[in-house]
Backbone as CSV, one residue per row, in Angstrom:
resi,resn,N_x,N_y,N_z,CA_x,CA_y,CA_z,C_x,C_y,C_z
1,UNK,-7.411,-15.724,4.874,-6.068,-15.225,4.632,-4.815,-16.584,5.264
2,UNK,-3.973,-16.391,4.574,-2.920,-17.248,4.769,-2.154,-16.697,6.211
3,UNK,-1.119,-17.700,6.692,-0.489,-17.120,7.722,0.494,-16.069,7.557
4,UNK,1.130,-16.051,6.323,1.834,-14.923,5.880,1.125,-13.631,5.961
5,UNK,-0.043,-13.478,5.074,-0.746,-12.374,5.133,-1.211,-11.904,6.572
6,UNK,-1.416,-12.862,7.527,-1.915,-12.424,8.838,-0.856,-12.200,9.625
7,UNK,0.240,-12.216,9.408,1.584,-11.779,9.962,1.715,-10.284,10.438
8,UNK,1.765,-9.788,11.372,1.977,-8.213,11.747,3.268,-8.136,11.420
9,UNK,4.375,-8.897,11.432,5.563,-8.532,11.097,5.712,-8.434,9.717
10,UNK,4.947,-9.046,8.697,5.204,-8.748,7.617,4.387,-7.525,7.041
11,UNK,3.304,-7.076,7.722,2.566,-6.219,7.477,3.326,-4.821,7.789
12,UNK,3.913,-4.802,9.101,4.936,-3.739,9.287,6.040,-3.610,8.220
13,UNK,6.641,-4.862,7.704,7.842,-4.624,6.923,7.385,-4.054,5.689
14,UNK,6.008,-4.445,5.487,5.614,-3.643,3.961,5.224,-2.320,4.300
15,UNK,4.739,-1.901,5.500,4.578,-0.391,5.477,6.075,0.395,5.702
16,UNK,6.892,-0.259,6.442,8.409,0.529,6.540,8.975,0.611,5.049
17,UNK,8.640,-0.534,4.267,9.390,-0.649,2.913,8.619,0.534,2.136
18,UNK,7.655,0.742,2.242,6.949,1.728,1.487,7.241,3.151,1.847
19,UNK,7.732,3.283,3.323,8.186,4.711,3.698,9.476,4.752,3.334
20,UNK,10.318,3.827,3.222,11.530,3.917,2.797,11.720,4.312,1.339
21,UNK,10.746,3.615,0.311,10.506,3.971,-0.833,10.164,5.585,-1.129
22,UNK,9.303,5.985,-0.228,9.019,7.358,-0.213,10.351,8.207,-0.375
23,UNK,11.002,8.157,0.988,12.123,8.712,1.165,13.306,8.627,0.157
24,UNK,13.470,7.571,-0.530,14.704,7.435,-1.469,14.272,8.104,-2.761
25,UNK,12.914,7.690,-2.905,12.500,8.380,-4.551,11.995,9.798,-4.367
26,UNK,12.209,10.514,-3.331,11.438,11.819,-3.091,11.793,12.860,-4.188
27,UNK,13.211,12.857,-4.162,13.941,13.969,-5.257,13.648,13.562,-6.771
28,UNK,13.366,12.182,-7.130,13.109,11.824,-8.503,11.848,12.324,-8.895
29,UNK,10.845,12.653,-7.950,9.405,12.910,-8.154,9.204,14.474,-8.340
30,UNK,9.440,14.998,-9.600,9.360,16.374,-9.702,7.822,17.011,-9.763
31,UNK,6.938,16.406,-10.386,5.687,16.792,-10.340,4.780,16.091,-9.163
32,UNK,3.537,17.173,-9.138,2.794,16.669,-7.857,2.187,15.361,-7.982
33,UNK,1.782,15.155,-9.548,0.992,13.810,-9.677,1.970,12.533,-9.646
34,UNK,3.304,12.588,-9.399,4.275,11.845,-9.503,4.274,10.773,-7.905
35,UNK,3.504,11.274,-7.237,3.288,10.732,-6.027,1.982,9.845,-5.814
36,UNK,1.389,9.657,-6.834,-0.086,9.159,-6.648,0.304,7.613,-6.384
37,UNK,1.199,7.034,-7.355,1.599,5.819,-6.957,1.799,5.218,-5.544
38,UNK,2.850,5.993,-5.175,3.237,5.792,-3.793,1.868,6.143,-2.743
39,UNK,1.308,6.907,-2.886,0.358,7.107,-2.124,-0.587,5.879,-1.977
40,UNK,-0.798,5.382,-3.004,-1.805,4.200,-3.157,-0.846,3.053,-2.587
41,UNK,0.295,3.048,-2.728,0.954,1.919,-2.149,1.047,1.915,-0.611
42,UNK,1.100,3.393,-0.083,1.060,3.506,1.420,-0.113,3.218,1.850
43,UNK,-1.232,3.606,1.095,-2.625,3.163,1.678,-3.011,1.925,1.706
44,UNK,-2.264,1.128,0.661,-2.581,-0.488,0.636,-2.013,-1.007,1.837
45,UNK,-0.471,-0.414,2.432,0.321,-1.332,3.210,-0.737,-0.688,4.723
46,UNK,-1.159,0.381,4.921,-1.346,0.930,5.985,-2.965,0.158,6.223
47,UNK,-3.677,0.010,5.247,-5.108,-0.605,5.291,-4.752,-2.073,5.779
48,UNK,-3.873,-2.852,5.026,-3.601,-4.076,5.369,-2.973,-4.540,6.879
49,UNK,-2.211,-3.353,7.495,-1.712,-3.663,8.850,-3.112,-3.079,9.692
50,UNK,-3.744,-2.353,9.208,-5.136,-2.156,10.332,-5.725,-3.447,10.065
51,UNK,-6.044,-3.861,9.193,-6.830,-5.236,8.766,-6.177,-6.178,9.719
52,UNK,-4.821,-6.478,9.780,-4.406,-7.606,10.550,-4.712,-7.450,12.102
53,UNK,-4.662,-6.095,12.533,-4.848,-5.832,14.093,-6.337,-5.919,14.366
54,UNK,-6.879,-5.077,13.213,-8.652,-5.149,13.570,-9.131,-6.562,13.471
55,UNK,-8.609,-7.242,12.374,-9.264,-8.487,11.944,-9.139,-9.664,13.158
56,UNK,-8.630,-9.405,14.081,-8.477,-10.662,15.230,-9.704,-10.211,15.799
57,UNK,-10.089,-9.081,16.074,-11.279,-8.977,17.075,-12.576,-8.686,16.327
58,UNK,-12.593,-8.163,15.224,-13.687,-7.919,14.127,-13.263,-8.479,12.919
59,UNK,-13.608,-9.641,12.839,-13.308,-10.217,11.103,-13.892,-9.567,10.307
60,UNK,-14.859,-9.151,10.170,-15.768,-8.661,9.120,-15.050,-7.216,8.607
61,UNK,-14.880,-6.526,9.530,-14.077,-5.236,9.169,-12.799,-5.544,8.588
62,UNK,-12.307,-6.502,9.561,-10.677,-6.965,8.625,-10.955,-7.340,7.417
63,UNK,-11.892,-8.003,6.988,-11.961,-8.472,5.483,-12.261,-7.000,4.544
64,UNK,-13.082,-6.318,5.220,-13.351,-5.032,4.447,-11.976,-4.113,3.891
65,UNK,-11.283,-4.036,5.128,-9.980,-3.489,5.180,-8.940,-3.981,4.080
66,UNK,-8.960,-5.371,4.024,-8.226,-6.083,3.094,-8.601,-5.803,1.861
67,UNK,-10.088,-5.802,1.486,-10.454,-5.616,0.228,-10.079,-4.377,-0.350
68,UNK,-10.300,-3.110,0.704,-10.146,-2.008,0.281,-8.465,-1.981,0.115
69,UNK,-7.490,-2.515,0.809,-6.259,-2.461,0.706,-5.877,-3.265,-0.940
70,UNK,-6.618,-4.247,-1.383,-6.538,-4.687,-2.553,-6.851,-3.730,-3.746
71,UNK,-8.089,-2.972,-3.557,-8.140,-2.067,-4.600,-7.285,-0.990,-4.424
72,UNK,-6.605,-0.648,-3.259,-5.484,0.418,-3.427,-4.146,-0.168,-3.927
73,UNK,-3.951,-1.722,-3.969,-2.968,-2.291,-4.974,-3.164,-1.972,-6.274
74,UNK,-4.475,-2.347,-6.628,-4.690,-2.246,-8.262,-4.609,-0.678,-8.741
75,UNK,-5.189,0.148,-8.064,-4.935,1.491,-8.203,-3.374,2.090,-7.982
76,UNK,-2.663,1.292,-7.381,-1.241,1.632,-7.322,-0.495,1.384,-8.731
77,UNK,-0.827,-0.043,-8.888,-0.276,-0.625,-10.447,-0.604,0.318,-11.472
78,UNK,-1.955,0.509,-11.384,-2.282,1.266,-12.547,-1.649,2.865,-12.705
79,UNK,-1.541,3.462,-11.676,-1.215,4.641,-11.586,0.594,4.596,-11.874
80,UNK,0.885,3.558,-11.407,2.491,3.404,-11.774,2.785,3.129,-13.350
81,UNK,1.767,2.558,-13.867,2.092,2.329,-15.263,1.664,3.848,-16.167
82,UNK,0.874,4.433,-15.457,0.403,5.664,-16.263,1.554,6.442,-15.951
83,UNK,1.954,6.758,-14.786,3.125,7.399,-14.552,4.473,7.155,-15.360
84,UNK,4.447,5.959,-15.676,5.741,5.449,-16.408,5.595,6.037,-17.898
85,UNK,4.609,5.977,-18.456,4.306,6.451,-19.682,4.237,8.063,-19.952
86,UNK,4.167,8.694,-18.656,3.931,10.093,-18.736,5.477,10.564,-18.547
87,UNK,6.270,10.029,-17.773,7.757,10.172,-17.661,8.583,10.056,-18.514
88,UNK,8.209,8.850,-19.331,8.879,8.704,-20.418,8.108,8.518,-21.743
């Protein structure tokens, strides 16, 4: 990982940004399935934050958590596109 991706500050900023997005867009999401993309984004940010903290002591687990975070990123993008087509 690069120094930016290993930064705890950047990982916390990403998690806080996702939480702010949840709060700001809460009223816009009228159906239960409209939260799927933000769920995957939250899981991505949380798993990456855990990977940064755990990766210092257990590098193998940190890499697995980062891989899972990448999968969550892909799922968040796919679900965002599907939601966009479903809403409009």
